[in-house]
C-alpha positions as CSV (number, residue, x, y, z in Angstrom):
1,E,-8.8,-7.3,25.5
2,W,-9.8,-3.2,24.8
3,L,-9.9,-4.5,20.8
4,L,-12.6,-7.3,21.3
5,L,-14.4,-4.8,23.6
6,L,-14.5,-2.1,21.1
7,D,-15.7,-4.6,18.2
8,R,-18.3,-6.4,20.2
9,Y,-19.7,-2.6,21.3
10,F,-19.9,-1.8,17.5
11,D,-20.7,-5.3,16.3
12,T,-24.2,-4.2,18.4
13,A,-24.6,-0.6,17.8
14,A,-26.6,0.6,15.4
15,G,-24.6,1.8,12.5
16,K,-21.6,2.6,12.7
17,K,-21.1,6.5,13.9
18,G,-18.7,9.6,13.1
19,W,-16.6,9.3,15.8
20,E,-15.7,5.5,15.8
21,G,-12.7,5.7,12.8
22,P,-10.4,9.0,15.1
23,A,-11.8,6.6,18.4
24,R,-9.9,3.7,17.0
25,S,-7.1,5.9,16.1
26,N,-6.5,7.5,19.4
27,M,-6.8,4.0,21.3
28,Y,-3.9,2.5,18.8
29,R,-2.0,4.9,19.6
30,Y,-2.6,4.8,23.3
31,L,-1.5,1.2,23.0
32,A,1.2,2.0,20.7
33,Y,2.6,4.0,23.6
34,L,2.4,1.4,25.7
35,A,4.5,-0.4,23.2
36,Y,7.2,1.7,22.9
37,E,7.5,2.3,26.5
38,N,8.4,-1.1,26.8
39,E,10.5,-1.0,24.1
40,D,8.7,-3.2,21.8
41,Y,9.2,-0.9,18.6
42,G,8.2,-2.6,15.8
43,P,4.6,-3.5,17.3
44,A,4.7,-0.2,18.0
45,A,4.8,1.1,14.6
46,G,1.9,-1.8,14.0
47,L,-0.5,-0.2,16.4
48,L,0.5,3.2,14.4
49,A,0.1,2.1,11.3
50,R,-3.9,0.6,12.3
51,G,-4.6,4.0,13.7
52,F,-4.2,5.5,10.9
53,S,-5.8,2.7,8.4
54,A,-8.7,3.8,11.1
55,S,-9.2,7.1,10.6
56,P,-6.3,9.0,8.1
57,V,-7.6,12.2,8.4
58,S,-7.5,12.8,12.3
59,F,-4.2,10.9,12.6
60,I,-3.0,13.5,10.2
61,A,-4.1,15.8,12.0
62,D,-3.1,15.0,15.7
63,H,0.5,15.6,16.6
64,R,1.0,13.6,18.7
65,N,1.3,10.9,16.3
66,W,4.1,12.5,14.2
67,F,6.0,12.5,17.2
68,A,5.5,8.8,17.6
69,A,6.0,8.0,14.1
70,A,9.3,9.8,14.0
71,G,10.2,7.4,17.5
72,C,9.1,4.3,16.4
73,S,11.0,5.3,13.4
74,S,13.9,6.8,15.4
75,A,14.4,3.2,16.9
76,L,13.8,0.8,14.8
77,L,16.2,2.3,12.2
78,F,19.5,3.8,14.2
79,P,21.8,2.6,17.1
80,K,20.2,2.4,20.4
81,A,22.5,5.4,21.3
82,I,21.7,7.7,18.5
83,H,17.7,6.7,19.1
84,R,18.4,8.5,22.9
85,K,19.8,11.5,22.2
86,L,16.8,11.8,19.4
87,Q,14.5,10.9,21.8
88,R,15.4,13.7,24.4
89,L,15.4,16.2,21.5
90,G,12.0,14.4,20.8
91,S,10.7,15.3,24.3
92,N,12.0,18.9,24.9
93,V,10.7,20.1,21.0
94,Y,7.1,18.0,22.8
95,A,7.5,19.9,25.7
96,A,8.4,23.7,24.0
97,R,5.0,22.6,21.7
98,R,2.5,22.4,25.4
């Protein structure tokens, strides 16, 4: 529903604004986070890819995207036990960055 609302807004807006790409990228990251938390790792990775497509520069510049991509990759590549250990390690590293 969010994507439909956003598309409807930008269809009626006068021209594309410079913040549209980064805004979409952030929204896709949030939706990927929700999918990841629901253990839907494939769709989460797909949403992150859409976020990259929406604004590659802002996507690469934001460290939260790197953590989300690492989490999705870990979940898709490794057995669940190894993924959980890497997830805990990533949580500690992310908390230290704050």
